[in-house]
C-alpha positions as CSV (number, residue, x, y, z in Angstrom):
1,M,-11.9,30.4,61.7
2,E,-10.1,33.3,59.4
3,V,-9.1,36.4,61.2
4,N,-8.1,39.3,59.4
5,H,-5.9,41.1,61.6
6,E,-3.2,41.2,59.3
7,T,-4.9,43.0,56.6
8,T,-7.0,45.3,59.1
9,S,-5.6,48.2,60.7
10,Y,-7.4,48.7,63.6
11,N,-7.5,52.2,65.9
12,P,-8.3,52.9,69.5
13,G,-12.4,53.9,69.3
14,D,-13.4,51.9,66.7
15,I,-16.0,49.7,67.2
16,V,-15.9,46.1,66.5
17,Y,-17.8,42.5,66.9
18,V,-16.2,39.2,68.7
19,F,-18.0,36.0,69.8
20,Y,-18.2,36.0,73.2
21,R,-18.9,33.1,75.5
22,N,-20.6,33.2,79.3
23,P,-18.4,32.0,81.6
24,H,-20.8,30.7,83.5
25,T,-22.2,28.3,81.0
26,Q,-19.6,27.4,78.1
27,D,-21.9,26.2,75.4
28,V,-23.3,29.7,75.1
29,A,-22.3,31.9,72.5
30,N,-23.3,35.4,71.3
31,V,-21.9,38.5,69.0
32,Q,-20.8,41.0,71.2
33,E,-20.2,44.9,70.3
34,A,-16.5,45.8,71.7
35,A,-14.3,48.6,71.8
36,V,-10.6,48.5,70.5
37,V,-8.5,50.8,73.0
38,N,-5.0,51.2,74.3
39,N,-4.4,48.2,76.2
40,P,-3.2,49.8,80.0
41,E,-0.6,47.4,80.6
42,N,1.3,48.2,77.7
43,P,0.2,51.5,75.9
44,N,2.4,50.5,72.3
45,E,-0.5,47.7,71.8
46,L,-4.1,47.2,71.3
47,A,-6.9,45.6,73.3
48,I,-10.3,45.2,72.9
49,F,-12.6,46.5,75.9
50,L,-15.4,44.0,76.7
51,Y,-17.5,43.7,79.9
52,E,-15.6,46.2,81.8
53,T,-11.9,43.8,81.2
54,Y,-9.2,44.2,78.6
55,Y,-8.0,41.8,76.4
56,P,-5.0,42.0,74.1
57,L,-6.0,42.1,70.6
58,T,-4.2,39.5,68.8
59,N,-4.3,37.3,65.7
60,E,-6.3,34.4,67.9
61,M,-8.9,36.4,68.4
62,A,-12.1,36.4,65.9
63,V,-12.8,40.3,65.3
64,Y,-15.4,41.1,62.6
65,Q,-15.6,44.9,61.5
66,S,-19.8,44.9,61.3
67,E,-22.6,43.4,63.3
68,A,-23.7,41.4,59.8
69,D,-20.1,39.8,59.2
70,A,-20.2,38.7,62.7
71,M,-23.2,36.9,62.8
72,H,-22.7,35.2,59.2
73,A,-19.5,33.6,60.7
74,Y,-21.7,33.2,64.0
75,E,-24.3,31.3,62.1
76,Q,-21.1,28.8,59.8
77,Y,-19.4,28.1,63.2
78,F,-22.6,27.7,66.0
79,G,-25.7,27.2,63.4
80,Y,-29.0,29.0,63.3
81,E,-30.4,30.2,66.5
């Protein structure tokens, strides 16, 4: 999966789109809007704030700047709904 963190600069307050798996049903994934914030555990790093939880913003996370880009990638990896 292509992740473009190295070429994309994120700032606190940016709205991004990520894939989110339902923790109760692992075979269900959705595109979800999330916010880029300062990591409360390390203010020098960024995090994704999603469902009242902070996730460190790493190169392992698939982050998209637009919902259309996220939906296109979702369809490539998971097929049409």
